[in-house]
N, C-alpha and C positions, 0 to 999 in steps of 0.2 A: 603192952600199953593198955591202959584201962579205957573205959568208954569216954570219960571226960577228955582224955588226951586225944582220942580220935576226933571228937567234936571240935576241939580247939584247932587241931591240925587242918581239918576240913574247912572250917571257917576262915582260917588264916590264908590257906592256899586259894580259896575262892575269892577272898577280898583282893589279893594280889593280882589274880588273873582278871578280875573285873576292872581293876584300876588300869592295868596294862591295856586291856581291850578298849576301854574308854579313851585313853590317851592316843592309841593308834588310830581309832576312828576319827578323833578330832584332828589329828595331824594329817592323815591321808585324805580327808574330805575338804581340805582348804582349797580355795579357788586357785587356778593357775596364775602365775605372776608373769607379766609381760616384761620383756627385757628393758623397756623404757622406764619401768618402775624401780628397777634395781639401781641404787646409787652407789658409786664407788667412793673410796675413802678420799678425803680432802688432801690436796697436795700441801702438806705441812713440812716446811724446812726446819728441822730441829737443830741444824748446824752441828751435829755430832760427827759427821763424816768429813768435815772440811779439813781437819788436821788429824788424819787417822793413824799416823805413825807415832 
């Protein structure tokens, strides 16, 4: 591989690693969520199980 190939590979790998690191820091530094803040799904009756046979 020539010099240009090594430069492109280094820049590409560095960019991917920086993006992954940025995303991990953003996700792992989120504040803790209290159980009262978590909302369950609505009780929606779609009536698709009334006559299941």
